[in-house]
C-alpha positions in Angstrom: 273.8 -139.1 12.8 271.7 -141.7 14.6 271.7 -142.1 18.3 270.6 -145.1 20.3 270.8 -145.9 24.0 274.4 -147.1 23.7 275.6 -146.1 20.2 276.3 -143.1 18.2 276.1 -143.9 14.4 278.1 -141.1 12.8 280.2 -140.0 9.9 283.6 -141.5 9.6 286.6 -139.7 11.1 290.3 -140.1 10.3 290.9 -141.7 13.7 288.5 -144.5 12.8 290.9 -145.9 10.1 293.3 -147.7 12.4 290.7 -149.5 14.5 288.6 -150.4 11.4 291.7 -151.8 9.8 292.4 -153.9 12.9 288.8 -155.2 12.9 289.2 -156.1 9.2 292.2 -158.4 10.0 290.4 -160.3 12.8 289.7 -163.8 11.5 286.6 -164.1 13.7 285.1 -160.9 12.2 286.0 -161.9 8.7 285.1 -165.6 9.0 282.1 -165.3 6.6 283.8 -162.8 4.2 286.2 -163.8 1.4 289.4 -162.7 3.2 290.8 -160.3 5.8 291.5 -156.8 4.5 294.9 -155.2 4.3 295.3 -151.7 5.7 295.1 -150.3 2.2 291.9 -152.3 1.4 290.3 -151.2 4.7 291.1 -147.5 4.0 289.7 -147.9 0.5 286.5 -149.4 2.0 286.1 -146.2 4.1 286.8 -144.1 1.1 284.0 -146.0 -0.8 281.7 -145.4 2.2 282.4 -141.7 2.2 281.7 -141.6 -1.6 278.4 -143.5 -1.1 277.3 -140.9 1.5 278.2 -138.1 -0.9 276.3 -139.7 -3.7 273.2 -141.1 -1.9 273.0 -139.2 1.4 273.3 -142.4 3.4 275.7 -145.2 3.9 277.5 -147.3 6.5 278.0 -145.2 9.7 280.9 -145.5 12.0 279.5 -147.1 15.2 280.8 -145.4 18.4 280.1 -146.5 22.0 278.6 -143.5 23.8 280.0 -144.6 27.2 283.6 -144.1 26.2 283.6 -142.8 22.6 285.4 -145.9 21.4 285.1 -147.2 17.9 283.0 -150.4 17.7 282.6 -151.0 13.9 280.1 -150.1 11.2 276.3 -150.3 10.9 274.3 -148.8 8.1 272.9 -149.0 4.6 274.4 -149.3 1.1 273.3 -149.6 -2.4 275.4 -152.4 -3.9 277.3 -151.2 -6.9 275.8 -152.0 -10.3 279.0 -154.1 -11.0 277.5 -156.6 -8.5 274.4 -157.8 -10.3 272.2 -159.3 -7.6 269.0 -161.1 -8.8 267.0 -158.7 -6.6 268.8 -155.4 -7.7 268.3 -152.6 -7.5 268.2 -152.7 -3.7 269.4 -151.1 -0.4 271.2 -153.4 1.9 271.4 -153.1 5.7 274.6 -154.4 7.2 277.0 -154.3 10.2 280.5 -155.3 11.1 281.5 -155.0 14.8 284.8 -155.9 16.5 284.5 -159.3 18.2 285.0 -157.6 21.6 281.6 -156.0 21.0 279.7 -159.2 20.1 276.9 -160.7 22.2 275.9 -157.4 23.8 273.0 -156.6 21.5 274.8 -153.7 19.9 274.4 -154.9 16.3 270.6 -155.4 16.8 270.3 -152.0 18.6 272.1 -150.1 15.9 270.5 -152.0 13.0 267.0 -151.5 14.4 267.7 -147.7 14.5 269.1 -147.8 11.0 266.0 -149.7 9.7 263.8 -147.1 11.4 265.8 -144.4 9.7 265.6 -146.1 6.3 261.8 -146.2 6.4 260.9 -143.1 8.4 263.5 -140.6 7.3 264.7 -141.9 3.9 261.2 -143.2 3.0 262.8 -146.3 1.3 260.2 -149.0 0.3 262.3 -152.1 1.1 265.6 -153.1 2.8 267.4 -156.4 2.2 270.1 -158.2 4.1 272.0 -161.3 3.1 274.7 -163.5 4.5 276.0 -167.0 4.1 273.9 -169.8 5.6 276.5 -170.6 8.2 276.5 -167.1 9.6 274.0 -167.8 12.3 275.1 -164.7 14.4 274.1 -162.3 11.6 270.9 -164.2 10.8 269.9 -163.8 14.5 270.4 -160.0 14.2 268.5 -159.9 10.9 265.6 -161.7 12.5 265.7 -159.7 15.7 265.2 -156.5 13.7 262.1 -157.9 12.1 263.3 -159.0 8.7 261.8 -162.0 7.0 263.7 -164.8 5.2 262.9 -164.9 1.4 263.3 -168.6 0.8 262.9 -168.1 -2.9 265.5 -165.4 -2.9 268.6 -167.3 -1.9 271.3 -166.8 -4.4 274.9 -167.3 -5.4 276.9 -164.2 -4.7 278.3 -163.0 -8.0 281.6 -161.8 -6.5 282.4 -165.1 -4.9 284.1 -167.8 -7.0 281.8 -170.7 -8.1 283.5 -173.4 -6.1 284.0 -171.3 -3.0 282.0 -172.4 0.2 280.9 -168.8 0.8 279.2 -168.4 -2.6 275.6 -169.3 -1.5 273.7 -166.6 0.4 270.4 -166.4 2.2 268.2 -163.3 1.6 266.1 -161.4 4.0 263.7 -158.6 3.3 261.7 -156.0 5.1 259.4 -153.5 3.5 258.0 -150.2 4.6 254.5 -151.7 5.3 256.1 -154.2 7.7 258.8 -152.3 9.4 259.9 -154.8 12.0 259.9 -154.2 15.8 259.3 -150.6 17.0 262.1 -148.7 18.6 
């Protein structure tokens, strides 16, 4: 578990499945992803997260608000599967997905900053990447707030997005253990 001023980043619980499924159907949350997820797809995502934790010892944490123990979304790390051949693989990605009701409060930055610290200080990872579509300015602001740097030469076409799809192109950010971003 990782604790910040306002968040508890923790393992997933059965009670997280319903609010996570609801979050994954919100068109605002899913705007820059291929499609909203069905309940079955959302549950399968949590199952993959649990398997990732079991295999690697880290993953996407459930993000819980400390003030009222409510589910806010996910924040954490993942190794993209080898079936997704990114030009910069192997890699560890930092990511987040919060319900729209928790946007514009600094929660994504707060949680991601703590996860980045965990990645370098506890896990001793050499580098973390993050990527999103160019139009996703909200995520890019979070990425930059946590101290990651845009890799202009690293922009790429996402291999799981169809060639003609407007979300195919992605921008890449990096942060390595010698330049750890802002301190906590």
